[in-house]
C-alpha positions, 0 to 999 in steps of 0.5 A: 767741470767749471772750477770756481776761483775765489779770492778770500780777503777779510780783515780781522774780526776784532776780539775773535779772529785775525785776518788770516784766521778769518780767511782760512776759516772761510776757505774751509767752509767753501771747500767743505761744500765744493772741494774743487773750488780754487780758494786763495787766501789773502788777508788784508788790513787797514793800517792797524792790527794785521798789517805786519801779518799781511806784508810778511805773507807778501814776502817781507822779512821779519827782523826781531827787536825788543822794545818798550810796551805801552807801560814801559815793560819790554815786549818781543816785537820787530819790523818787516823789511823788503828792499830797504823799506821797513813796515812797523805796526804800532799795535804790535809794540804799544797797542791795547793788546800789549797792556799787562793784564789788558788793563788800560792806563790812559794817562800813563800809556806811552808810544816810546816803544814805537820810537825805539823800533823806528831807531832800530829800523834806521840803524838796520839800514832801512831807507824808508819806513811805513808806520801802521798806526792803528790800535794804540793804547796811548794818547801822548801825541807821539811824545814817547816816540819822540823821546825815544828818538832823542827829543827832550821833554822837560818840566819847569825844573828841567827834569825829563817828563815821565811817560804818558799823555798825562805828564804833558800838562807839566811840559815846559820845554821841548828840546829837539837835538840839532840834526834830528829832523834832517836825519829822519827826513832823509828817510821818507816816512809814510803814515798808514792810517784810515784816520783823518781826525786832527790832533785837538778839539771835539774831533781830536785824539783825546775826545774821540779815541780817549774813551776807547782807551779807558779815559774818563771825562776828566781824564779826556780833559787832562789829555786834551790840555797836555796835547795842547801844551805839547803842540804849542811848544813843538809845532802848531802847523801839523795840528789840523792836518788829516791824520794828526789825531791817529793813534793818540796823536802819534800821527801829529808827531810823525807829520810834524817831526818826521815829515811823514806823508799820510795815505790810506792804510787799507790802500797801502796794504792792498798795494803792498800785497799785490792784491790789484794784480791778483784780483782779476784772476778770480771769479768771486771775492769774499771780504769782511770784518767784525762789523760793517758800519758807517766807518767801513765806508771811510777807508776800511779794508773791506771797502777798499777791497770792494772798490778794487774788485768793482774796477775789475768787474769781479763780484764781492760778497761780505761776511761779518759779525754784524752789519749796520748798513742798508742795501743802498750803502752796501751797493755804494761800497760795491758789495752785492750781499752780506751775511752776518754771524749774528744770524746764526748766534744772536747772543753777542758773547756766545757769538764772539766765543764761537766765531771760529765755528760759525764762520765756516758755516756762514761762508758755505751759505754765502758760497751756495747762494752765489752758485745758485743764482 
């Protein structure tokens, strides 16, 4: 009897399942129709939510920390560490999911907690740090993060600014303590993100991502004004660097002050979790995420998984909530075929509520198709 070896490597189904939950449900669906299939679960991420979960499964150790959430209230969080290298996931500290009662505050949300966690990792003795910066609730240009690290942001009267991107319109002085840059530049930082946007302008942090965080048109203009003022007073050289607009401008502060190096979040997660070494031991790879669309081919995790599988000549199938890509685009990504949850449940609300029930059925259908070719 031939035993099929399947590697299941999905990202999260946003609003429904984590990457790990999606992988386990896919495995369940396959084994319900083929109990002998060897199904390996390997959740992935693109530098946003799920990054910590992925690296912890790969052997990193968890260090718990209490830090400030997006509106300043304390949250239980932490960082992953291995051999002196820390991995910090912004979404787990001051991301949208950490907003009290899930109510956005586009002008008041802050990245302060991220700075607290960076300091905690530094004091723990970590000698390098990766910042996974997807899913932020704030658009403060990383100002809060820098305040937590000791940078003073003052108004005309010399008073410290209150948290949030809205306060940056009152910024008059930026005081960077002597030695701060040198201290943290001795600790190499990696900015793990698929975002390449600049800080400012029509493609910048406020214009593109502000509305996703609840900002109105007027608030987007206010945030843009504040970010421009912040950059004018801190450092203009990093404004147009790829990734400066990531996480509401946290990318900008990391590039300008921490001298971070940007790399694809998906590629970082795949490499850190040893997916390149595992993939060639399998006959089939199944990946996926909540939606496959134009952004999926721009650094998202399923695209990175498919590219890697193609290098090893391993076929790839995808499971998703909905797919807006045509056959040619899927082929370019390296995906042979895709199955959509909405084919089982067209109603979006019911589909989201029943994803955990529908995904095993979808996985079984995909696996049967592959075996019957």
